[in-house]
Residue frames relative to the residue before (quaternion, step in Angstrom):
aa qw qx qy qz dx dy dz
M 1.0000 0.0000 0.0000 0.0000 0.00 0.00 0.00
H 0.2533 -0.7527 0.5894 0.1476 3.57 -1.10 0.74
F 0.8511 0.0129 -0.0742 0.5195 3.55 -0.96 1.01
P 0.1831 0.8130 -0.5324 0.1485 3.61 0.81 0.98
I 0.4638 -0.6028 0.5517 0.3423 3.55 -1.31 0.22
F 0.4694 -0.7050 0.4484 0.2856 3.56 -0.71 1.02
D 0.0465 -0.7754 0.6295 -0.0163 3.54 -1.00 0.97
A 0.3420 -0.7865 0.4826 0.1775 3.57 -0.38 1.25
T 0.6262 0.5452 -0.3471 0.4359 3.61 1.20 -0.24
L 0.6436 0.5260 -0.3210 0.4539 3.60 1.25 -0.21
P 0.3242 -0.7265 0.5651 0.2185 3.64 -0.62 1.01
G 0.4337 0.6972 -0.4989 0.2772 3.56 -1.02 0.73
S 0.5030 -0.6178 0.5114 0.3221 3.52 -1.35 -0.38
W 0.1498 -0.8006 0.5796 0.0267 3.53 -1.02 0.92
L 0.2729 -0.7269 0.6068 0.1704 3.56 -0.96 0.92
V 0.2384 0.7796 -0.5264 0.2415 3.57 -0.30 1.26
D 0.4003 -0.6915 0.5518 0.2389 3.55 -1.21 0.61
L 0.0536 -0.8130 0.5798 -0.0088 3.59 -0.61 1.18
S 0.3744 0.7592 -0.4703 0.2497 3.58 1.22 0.26
H 0.6172 0.5665 -0.3494 0.4196 3.61 1.20 -0.34
V 0.5328 0.6233 -0.4158 0.3934 3.61 1.23 -0.25
D 0.1152 -0.8123 0.5717 0.0075 3.56 -0.55 1.24
L 0.3304 -0.7786 0.5026 0.1787 3.56 -0.47 1.20
A 0.5188 0.6302 -0.4201 0.3965 3.59 1.25 -0.09
R 0.7829 0.1161 -0.0677 0.6075 3.57 1.22 -0.44
V 0.1582 0.8020 -0.5487 0.1751 3.56 -0.27 1.29
K 0.4781 -0.6339 0.5226 0.3106 3.52 -1.30 0.32
V 0.0367 -0.7550 0.6547 0.0039 3.54 -0.90 1.01
G 0.7669 0.0361 -0.0860 0.6350 3.52 -0.26 1.27
K 0.7268 -0.3672 0.2900 0.5028 3.57 -0.59 -1.13
Q 0.6469 0.5175 -0.3102 0.4664 3.58 1.28 0.15
W 0.4264 -0.6671 0.5472 0.2717 3.54 -1.14 0.72
R 0.0736 -0.8018 0.5930 0.0036 3.56 -0.93 0.97
E 0.3580 -0.7120 0.5676 0.2067 3.54 -1.18 0.71
L 0.0016 0.8031 -0.5942 0.0441 3.58 -0.84 1.02
D 0.4995 -0.6012 0.5148 0.3523 3.55 -1.33 0.15
A 0.2802 -0.8150 0.4862 0.1446 3.56 -0.10 1.30
T 0.6049 0.5761 -0.3621 0.4135 3.60 1.15 -0.49
L 0.7044 0.4592 -0.2564 0.4767 3.59 1.24 -0.37
L 0.6817 0.4156 -0.2884 0.5286 3.57 1.30 0.21
P 0.4124 -0.6849 0.5298 0.2831 3.61 -0.99 0.73
S 0.5257 -0.5965 0.4852 0.3639 3.55 -1.17 0.45
P 0.3937 -0.7206 0.5140 0.2481 3.61 -0.96 0.79
F 0.6316 0.5965 -0.3079 0.3879 3.57 1.28 -0.15
T 0.7739 0.2727 -0.1610 0.5485 3.61 1.18 -0.28
P 0.5715 -0.6022 0.4256 0.3600 3.62 -1.10 0.57
T 0.6805 0.4974 -0.2914 0.4525 3.60 1.11 -0.58
G 0.4762 -0.6631 0.4526 0.3587 3.59 1.17 -0.41
E 0.5282 0.6223 -0.4134 0.4035 3.57 1.27 0.02
R 0.5661 -0.5842 0.4519 0.3661 3.58 -1.17 0.54
P 0.4686 -0.6928 0.4601 0.2979 3.64 -0.82 0.89
E 0.2201 -0.7518 0.6089 0.1247 3.52 -1.27 0.52
G 0.8506 0.0204 -0.0524 0.5229 3.56 -0.44 1.21
P 0.7326 -0.4318 0.2940 0.4364 3.57 -1.32 0.07
A 0.0764 0.7639 -0.6383 0.0568 3.55 -1.21 0.65
W 0.5318 -0.6180 0.4705 0.3374 3.55 -1.27 0.34
Y 0.0110 -0.7980 0.6012 -0.0417 3.56 -0.88 1.04
A 0.4767 -0.6289 0.5286 0.3129 3.54 -1.18 0.61
T 0.7151 -0.4911 0.2981 0.3982 3.55 -1.22 0.54
P 0.6756 0.4992 -0.3398 0.4231 3.69 0.76 -0.84
T 0.6301 0.5375 -0.3444 0.4422 3.60 1.06 -0.65
V 0.6681 0.4750 -0.3016 0.4870 3.59 0.92 -0.86
A 0.6232 0.5395 -0.3365 0.4554 3.58 1.04 -0.73
C 0.6016 0.5617 -0.3509 0.4465 3.57 1.11 -0.64
A 0.6375 0.5249 -0.3248 0.4611 3.59 0.99 -0.82
V 0.6472 0.5034 -0.3121 0.4799 3.57 1.01 -0.83
E 0.6393 0.5351 -0.3161 0.4529 3.58 0.98 -0.85
L 0.6680 0.4968 -0.2948 0.4691 3.59 1.07 -0.70
G 0.6255 -0.5998 0.3084 0.3923 3.59 1.30 0.05
Y 0.6125 0.5710 -0.3421 0.4264 3.59 1.22 0.24
D 0.4587 -0.6660 0.5183 0.2784 3.54 -1.13 0.73
V 0.1527 -0.7723 0.6098 0.0919 3.56 -1.16 0.62
A 0.1129 -0.7898 0.6017 0.0383 3.55 -1.10 0.74
P 0.1897 -0.8197 0.5312 0.1000 3.62 0.16 1.24
L 0.3757 -0.7176 0.5468 0.2119 3.53 -1.13 0.74
E 0.7842 -0.0364 0.0732 0.6151 3.54 1.14 -0.72
A 0.0214 -0.8068 0.5903 0.0098 3.57 -1.18 0.44
W 0.1514 -0.7168 0.6706 0.1166 3.49 -1.30 0.61
V 0.0959 0.8212 -0.5476 0.1287 3.58 -0.32 1.23
R 0.3257 -0.7216 0.5783 0.1971 3.54 -1.37 0.29
P 0.2995 -0.7806 0.5208 0.1723 3.62 -0.25 1.21
E 0.7214 0.3383 -0.2220 0.5621 3.59 1.12 -0.64
S 0.1150 0.8052 -0.5657 0.1358 3.56 -0.68 1.09
G 0.0790 -0.7945 0.6009 0.0376 3.54 -1.28 0.31
R 0.6248 -0.5313 0.4166 0.3921 3.54 -1.36 0.07
F 0.1886 -0.8659 0.4546 0.0894 3.52 0.51 1.30
L 0.8235 0.1685 -0.0570 0.5387 3.61 0.84 -0.93
D 0.2594 0.8073 -0.4975 0.1829 3.57 1.20 0.41
G 0.6780 0.4948 -0.2952 0.4565 3.59 0.87 -0.93
W 0.6189 0.5449 -0.3264 0.4620 3.57 1.04 -0.82
Y 0.6689 0.5016 -0.3003 0.4592 3.56 0.89 -0.92
K 0.6757 0.5084 -0.3106 0.4342 3.57 0.81 -0.97
R 0.6351 0.5209 -0.3341 0.4622 3.60 1.01 -0.75
L 0.6971 0.4680 -0.2796 0.4657 3.58 0.85 -0.94
R 0.6313 0.5232 -0.3406 0.4601 3.57 0.99 -0.76
G 0.6603 0.5118 -0.3085 0.4550 3.56 0.93 -0.90
A 0.6478 0.5179 -0.3156 0.4610 3.58 0.98 -0.86
Y 0.6742 0.5028 -0.2963 0.4527 3.57 0.94 -0.90
V 0.6990 0.4733 -0.2778 0.4585 3.59 0.77 -1.03
D 0.6624 0.5051 -0.3127 0.4564 3.60 0.94 -0.83
T 0.6661 0.4945 -0.3080 0.4658 3.58 0.96 -0.84
M 0.6419 0.5107 -0.3274 0.4690 3.58 1.00 -0.77
A 0.6151 0.5370 -0.3430 0.4644 3.59 1.07 -0.69
D 0.6431 0.5130 -0.3153 0.4731 3.59 1.04 -0.78
L 0.6786 0.4598 -0.2789 0.5003 3.57 1.21 -0.50
G 0.6249 -0.5869 0.3221 0.4016 3.59 1.28 0.19
V 0.6115 0.5160 -0.3542 0.4842 3.59 1.27 0.24
G 0.0920 -0.8428 0.5302 0.0110 3.58 -0.03 1.31
E 0.6393 -0.5672 0.3784 0.3554 3.54 -1.30 0.32
K 0.7740 0.3913 -0.1854 0.4620 3.59 1.02 -0.73
L 0.3365 0.7516 -0.5013 0.2655 3.58 1.11 0.60
A 0.5020 -0.6059 0.5185 0.3348 3.57 -1.16 0.61
P 0.6990 -0.4997 0.2953 0.4178 3.62 -1.13 0.54
A 0.6906 0.4634 -0.2910 0.4729 3.62 0.81 -0.94
E 0.6448 0.5107 -0.3178 0.4716 3.59 1.03 -0.78
F 0.6278 0.5383 -0.3315 0.4541 3.57 1.03 -0.77
L 0.6632 0.5003 -0.3098 0.4625 3.59 0.86 -0.91
E 0.6479 0.5101 -0.3142 0.4704 3.57 1.02 -0.79
A 0.6703 0.5008 -0.2981 0.4594 3.58 0.97 -0.86
M 0.6673 0.5116 -0.2986 0.4514 3.59 1.07 -0.73
D 0.5540 0.6260 -0.3893 0.3869 3.59 1.18 -0.46
G 0.8541 -0.0577 -0.0079 0.5168 3.57 -0.40 1.26
Y 0.2383 0.8243 -0.4950 0.1369 3.59 1.14 0.50
K 0.6463 0.5363 -0.3382 0.4246 3.63 1.00 -0.67
Q 0.6136 0.5705 -0.3471 0.4215 3.57 1.17 -0.51
R 0.5696 0.6113 -0.3859 0.3912 3.61 1.20 -0.32
D 0.7817 -0.0509 0.0394 0.6203 3.57 1.15 -0.56
A 0.3471 -0.7843 0.4771 0.1919 3.58 -0.24 1.28
E 0.6606 0.5139 -0.3210 0.4433 3.60 0.96 -0.80
L 0.6582 0.4830 -0.3174 0.4825 3.61 0.96 -0.78
G 0.5930 0.5609 -0.3590 0.4525 3.58 1.12 -0.62
I 0.6336 0.5170 -0.3218 0.4771 3.57 1.07 -0.74
V 0.6260 0.5365 -0.3351 0.4561 3.59 1.04 -0.77
V 0.6359 0.5246 -0.3282 0.4612 3.59 0.96 -0.87
D 0.6648 0.4956 -0.3026 0.4699 3.59 0.90 -0.90
A 0.6419 0.5296 -0.3265 0.4481 3.58 1.01 -0.77
V 0.6304 0.5199 -0.3365 0.4681 3.60 1.00 -0.77
K 0.6604 0.5089 -0.3130 0.4549 3.59 0.90 -0.92
M 0.6827 0.4790 -0.2945 0.4666 3.58 0.91 -0.89
T 0.5989 0.5487 -0.3638 0.4559 3.60 1.11 -0.57
V 0.6379 0.5193 -0.3212 0.4693 3.58 1.01 -0.83
K 0.7359 0.4262 -0.2503 0.4629 3.57 0.67 -1.09
G 0.6556 0.5017 -0.3160 0.4676 3.58 1.01 -0.76
G 0.6365 0.5356 -0.3284 0.4474 3.57 1.03 -0.75
I 0.6421 0.5049 -0.3212 0.4792 3.56 1.02 -0.76
G 0.6425 0.5237 -0.3201 0.4588 3.57 1.03 -0.77
K 0.6353 0.5488 -0.3271 0.4338 3.58 1.05 -0.75
L 0.5564 0.6196 -0.3912 0.3919 3.58 1.16 -0.45
Q 0.7709 0.1358 -0.1078 0.6129 3.58 1.26 -0.34
E 0.0404 0.8394 -0.5369 0.0739 3.54 0.76 1.10
K 0.3629 -0.7469 0.5234 0.1911 3.55 -0.88 0.99
A 0.5949 -0.5289 0.4534 0.4010 3.54 -1.33 0.21
R 0.0928 0.7986 -0.5897 0.0768 3.55 -1.00 0.79
G 0.8650 0.0434 -0.0580 0.4965 3.54 -0.96 0.98
G 0.6762 0.5492 -0.3399 0.3544 3.53 -1.28 -0.46
G 0.5949 -0.6032 0.3584 0.3922 3.58 1.18 0.42
W 0.2974 0.7764 -0.5081 0.2249 3.57 1.20 0.44
K 0.1281 -0.7751 0.6159 0.0590 3.55 -1.11 0.79
P 0.6180 -0.5524 0.3963 0.3947 3.62 -1.08 0.63
G 0.7520 0.3465 -0.2855 0.4826 3.55 -0.95 0.95
Q 0.6499 0.4905 -0.3139 0.4884 3.57 1.26 -0.28
A 0.4953 -0.6186 0.5121 0.3313 3.56 -1.21 0.50
W 0.2045 -0.7596 0.6001 0.1448 3.58 -1.22 0.46
P 0.7188 -0.5084 0.2514 0.4020 3.61 -1.10 0.63
A 0.6274 0.5748 -0.3557 0.3866 3.61 0.92 -0.81
L 0.5987 0.5938 -0.3665 0.3932 3.60 1.10 -0.62
A 0.6874 0.4892 -0.2821 0.4568 3.60 1.12 -0.57
R 0.5816 0.5943 -0.3764 0.4084 3.59 1.23 -0.16
P 0.5182 -0.6473 0.4535 0.3268 3.61 -1.02 0.72
T 0.6405 0.5270 -0.3241 0.4549 3.59 1.24 -0.34
W 0.5317 0.5864 -0.4403 0.4237 3.63 1.20 0.07
R 0.2197 0.7883 -0.5261 0.2314 3.55 -0.02 1.34
P 0.1298 -0.8276 0.5425 0.0617 3.61 0.24 1.20
D 0.5846 0.5772 -0.3822 0.4231 3.60 1.15 -0.46
I 0.6487 0.4896 -0.3209 0.4863 3.59 1.04 -0.75
R 0.6254 0.5306 -0.3389 0.4609 3.59 0.98 -0.80
A 0.6425 0.5213 -0.3225 0.4599 3.59 0.97 -0.82
A 0.6452 0.5152 -0.3192 0.4652 3.58 1.03 -0.79
V 0.6296 0.5377 -0.3296 0.4537 3.58 1.03 -0.80
I 0.6868 0.4749 -0.2820 0.4725 3.57 0.83 -1.00
S 0.6362 0.5319 -0.3199 0.4582 3.56 1.00 -0.84
R 0.6696 0.4975 -0.2945 0.4661 3.56 0.91 -0.93
A 0.6506 0.5204 -0.3176 0.4529 3.59 0.96 -0.85
R 0.6819 0.4945 -0.2944 0.4515 3.58 0.89 -0.94
T 0.7026 0.4574 -0.2846 0.4649 3.60 0.86 -0.89
N 0.6052 0.5377 -0.3576 0.4656 3.61 1.08 -0.63
M 0.6570 0.5084 -0.3072 0.4643 3.56 0.94 -0.91
H 0.6624 0.5004 -0.3086 0.4644 3.58 0.93 -0.88
R 0.6248 0.5475 -0.3417 0.4394 3.59 0.97 -0.80
K 0.6668 0.4963 -0.3018 0.4669 3.58 0.95 -0.83
M 0.6498 0.4967 -0.3194 0.4786 3.60 0.97 -0.81
L 0.6470 0.5309 -0.3085 0.4522 3.57 1.02 -0.85
N 0.6786 0.4888 -0.2956 0.4617 3.59 0.87 -0.91
L 0.6459 0.5056 -0.3241 0.4714 3.58 1.02 -0.74
A 0.6510 0.5076 -0.3156 0.4680 3.60 0.97 -0.81
T 0.6502 0.5275 -0.3174 0.4453 3.57 0.97 -0.83
A 0.7405 0.4390 -0.2303 0.4538 3.57 0.88 -0.95
T 0.8254 0.2543 -0.0897 0.4960 3.58 0.98 -0.82
G 0.4250 -0.6899 0.4802 0.3357 3.60 1.19 -0.42
R 0.5398 0.6134 -0.4012 0.4140 3.60 1.25 0.23
Y 0.1062 -0.8046 0.5841 0.0135 3.55 -0.74 1.14
P 0.5267 -0.6195 0.4629 0.3528 3.61 -1.13 0.51
V 0.3672 -0.7089 0.5508 0.2435 3.56 -1.16 0.57
A 0.7847 -0.0054 -0.0073 0.6198 3.59 1.28 -0.30
A 0.0579 -0.7882 0.6120 0.0292 3.55 -1.25 0.45
L 0.0258 0.7794 -0.6256 0.0223 3.54 -1.11 0.70
S 0.8342 -0.2169 0.0792 0.5008 3.56 -0.47 1.29
D 0.8496 -0.0777 0.0801 0.5154 3.61 -0.09 -1.23
C 0.6766 0.4605 -0.2952 0.4929 3.61 1.20 0.31
A 0.0847 -0.7581 0.6432 0.0664 3.55 -1.20 0.63
V 0.2394 -0.7768 0.5725 0.1072 3.57 -1.00 0.87
Y 0.0638 -0.8082 0.5854 -0.0097 3.56 -0.82 1.03
A 0.4208 -0.6540 0.5654 0.2749 3.54 -1.18 0.66
A 0.0182 0.8073 -0.5868 0.0603 3.57 -0.96 0.87
D 0.5214 -0.6315 0.4794 0.3155 3.54 -1.27 0.41
G 0.7704 0.2351 -0.1479 0.5739 3.59 1.27 -0.20
P 0.6384 -0.5934 0.3566 0.3363 3.59 -1.26 0.22
S 0.6666 0.5429 -0.2883 0.4216 3.60 1.22 -0.25
P 0.5828 -0.5528 0.4527 0.3871 3.61 -1.19 0.43
L 0.5895 0.5734 -0.3660 0.4355 3.59 1.18 -0.47
D 0.5977 0.5249 -0.3604 0.4871 3.58 1.29 -0.16
V 0.6770 0.4436 -0.2731 0.5199 3.58 1.34 -0.17
L 0.7661 0.3384 -0.1672 0.5202 3.56 0.86 -1.03
P 0.3391 -0.7912 0.4788 0.1723 3.60 -0.62 1.12
Y 0.0107 -0.8050 0.5921 -0.0344 3.59 0.22 1.24
D 0.3080 -0.7365 0.5679 0.2005 3.57 -1.11 0.71
A 0.7552 -0.3963 0.2653 0.4497 3.57 -1.30 -0.02
D 0.6893 0.4707 -0.2779 0.4755 3.60 1.17 -0.53
G 0.5562 -0.6387 0.3759 0.3760 3.58 1.29 0.13
K 0.5347 0.6093 -0.4118 0.4163 3.58 1.21 0.42
T 0.1556 -0.7828 0.5977 0.0763 3.54 -1.13 0.72
V 0.7765 -0.3226 0.2335 0.4883 3.60 -1.27 -0.23
P 0.4544 -0.6926 0.4807 0.2877 3.65 -0.68 1.01
G 0.8256 0.2193 -0.1714 0.4908 3.55 -0.95 0.89
S 0.6264 0.5141 -0.3517 0.4687 3.58 1.23 0.14
F 0.7586 -0.3552 0.2650 0.4776 3.57 -1.25 -0.35
R 0.0298 -0.7607 0.6482 0.0179 3.55 -1.09 0.82
L 0.4048 -0.7305 0.5018 0.2252 3.55 -0.87 0.98
G 0.4019 0.7016 -0.5248 0.2662 3.55 -0.97 0.87
V 0.5906 -0.6058 0.4118 0.3384 3.56 -1.26 0.34
S 0.5498 0.6291 -0.3966 0.3803 3.60 1.16 -0.47
P 0.5978 -0.5741 0.4191 0.3706 3.61 -1.13 0.59
R 0.6073 0.5532 -0.3662 0.4370 3.61 1.18 -0.31
M 0.7322 0.4422 -0.2070 0.4749 3.57 1.25 -0.36
A 0.4941 -0.6695 0.4864 0.2665 3.55 -1.35 0.18
K 0.2865 -0.7402 0.5858 0.1641 3.51 -1.31 0.44
H 0.4765 -0.6267 0.5261 0.3217 3.54 -1.30 0.37
E 0.2269 -0.8104 0.5303 0.1026 3.58 -0.49 1.20
G 0.7464 -0.3593 0.2277 0.5118 3.61 1.14 -0.38
T 0.2188 -0.7607 0.6011 0.1104 3.53 -1.34 0.32
Q 0.0572 -0.7729 0.6303 0.0453 3.57 -1.12 0.69
R 0.4514 -0.6592 0.5290 0.2862 3.54 -1.09 0.75
T 0.4453 -0.7141 0.4680 0.2698 3.60 -0.80 0.94
A 0.5993 0.5665 -0.3716 0.4264 3.60 1.11 -0.51
R 0.7336 0.4094 -0.2282 0.4921 3.57 1.13 -0.61
R 0.8112 -0.0184 0.0643 0.5810 3.53 0.99 -0.81
R 0.2861 -0.7913 0.5169 0.1575 3.56 -0.69 1.03
R 0.6564 0.4793 -0.3343 0.4771 3.60 1.09 -0.46
P 0.4082 -0.7478 0.4657 0.2392 3.61 -0.61 1.08
C 0.6751 -0.4987 0.3556 0.4112 3.52 -1.31 0.36
R 0.7972 0.2463 -0.2443 0.4941 3.54 -1.27 0.64
Q 0.3497 -0.7905 0.4535 0.2174 3.59 1.31 0.18
P 0.0225 0.8231 -0.5663 0.0351 3.62 0.59 1.05
R 0.5387 -0.6132 0.4660 0.3414 3.54 -1.12 0.62
P 0.4950 -0.6352 0.4887 0.3358 3.62 -0.91 0.80
L 0.6823 -0.5319 0.3108 0.3937 3.53 -1.15 0.59
H 0.7881 0.2478 -0.1316 0.5479 3.58 1.06 -0.65
Q 0.4729 0.6199 -0.4874 0.3930 3.57 0.76 1.05
D 0.3624 -0.7594 0.4932 0.2208 3.54 -0.75 1.00
R 0.7232 -0.4819 0.2873 0.4028 3.55 -1.30 0.24
R 0.6476 0.4997 -0.3286 0.4722 3.60 1.17 -0.33
G 0.5804 -0.6218 0.3628 0.3807 3.57 1.27 0.04
H 0.4559 0.6690 -0.4701 0.3516 3.61 1.20 0.24
R 0.2940 -0.7931 0.5062 0.1683 3.58 -0.46 1.14
Q 0.1404 -0.7866 0.5995 0.0469 3.51 -1.03 0.90
G 0.8103 -0.2429 0.1259 0.5182 3.58 0.72 0.99
H 0.0213 0.8117 -0.5797 0.0676 3.58 0.62 1.13
R 0.3024 -0.7719 0.5329 0.1694 3.58 -0.82 1.01
R 0.3701 -0.7077 0.5577 0.2262 3.56 -0.99 0.82
V 0.4117 -0.6923 0.5368 0.2510 3.55 -1.18 0.62
E 0.0068 -0.8154 0.5773 -0.0435 3.56 -0.48 1.18
G 0.8445 0.2376 -0.1519 0.4553 3.55 -1.16 0.65
A 0.6536 0.4628 -0.3347 0.4966 3.59 1.14 0.51
G 0.4658 -0.7068 0.4621 0.2643 3.55 -1.07 0.70
S 0.8079 0.1075 -0.0259 0.5788 3.61 1.13 -0.60
V 0.2183 -0.6948 0.6484 0.2217 3.51 -1.37 0.18
V 0.1628 -0.8095 0.5635 0.0263 3.55 -0.68 1.18
T 0.2115 -0.7855 0.5729 0.1003 3.57 -0.81 1.04
I 0.0992 -0.7823 0.6148 0.0129 3.55 -0.80 1.11
G 0.0229 -0.8304 0.5560 -0.0296 3.59 -0.73 1.04
E 0.3085 -0.7451 0.5636 0.1788 3.52 -1.24 0.59
E 0.3283 -0.7057 0.5173 0.3556 3.55 1.29 -0.35
L 0.6417 -0.5373 0.3633 0.4094 3.60 -1.11 -0.44
D 0.4078 0.7488 -0.4554 0.2560 3.57 1.28 -0.04
K 0.6396 0.5336 -0.3345 0.4409 3.58 0.96 -0.84
A 0.6412 0.5215 -0.3320 0.4546 3.59 1.00 -0.77
V 0.6301 0.5287 -0.3346 0.4599 3.56 1.00 -0.81
Q 0.6631 0.5051 -0.3118 0.4561 3.56 0.87 -0.91
G 0.7184 0.4760 -0.2666 0.4316 3.57 0.77 -1.04
A 0.7492 0.4017 -0.2323 0.4726 3.57 0.91 -0.86
F 0.7248 0.4643 -0.2636 0.4354 3.60 0.94 -0.78
T 0.7146 0.4104 -0.2760 0.4947 3.60 1.13 -0.31
R 0.5692 0.5049 -0.4130 0.5005 3.56 1.23 0.36
P 0.6887 -0.4678 0.3114 0.4581 3.64 -1.15 0.25
I 0.0573 -0.7916 0.6080 -0.0215 3.57 -0.75 1.11
P 0.5308 -0.6497 0.4275 0.3366 3.62 -0.90 0.83
K 0.4784 -0.6677 0.4934 0.2860 3.55 -1.10 0.74
């Protein structure tokens, strides 16, 4: 379609210019809020840099721009009016396997934040075989998403030739794009809501992880839980469910400035070229909070997906 009206219910790709979206002034809920745009990555690019000119985006990414309060005017689109829950059953099986196995390891779904952190401490050491099962479920999720756009490899393949994966019904780069788009925008939404409510911004981010400076070593020093166990709506919540976040690790800033798992700074591109890495000043620790990829699977696979 040429010059279509954007429809967030249609899975597909949209050629649109999102460079006008200014993170310094965005809509959160129904109110316009002022933020420090230099401390937030762009939700529209893998590098976190602000986009320049028109580019192709999956539906969740364009919907994010609309949610932030900005109009969009697509130039072209490839969409699927007929859609279904393509991987819903796959997700439910993997989610059930993960949650049940974690429960067997002593990490239940309904634990309070402090209880959850205590239960997660060394959970794999309680049963080595169940720990292997948890890792296998995670690798099945991430490997399955990768298979949706499997590259050519070996077998004497030459550029310009088709490769076996293209003939499989599971070769669906459009679904993979939707998954990545959903994961990136979900992560940005949580960082945005936390910054709006508390003034706390991430010092680094990498796909499913965000790093925050804190006065203490715990995620509870970052996330403002109240006495009833509630935190900022729409932000990070600790828990074993795919809807929640986990504590990926903490490093003392006096000993080491680079956080655990070495997340990419907010303004570093995929080739590792740094564009102004920010130092952490005035904080005792850097705490890494991660969602893994489970949230992306839930969000993208249970919404309408093209057949």
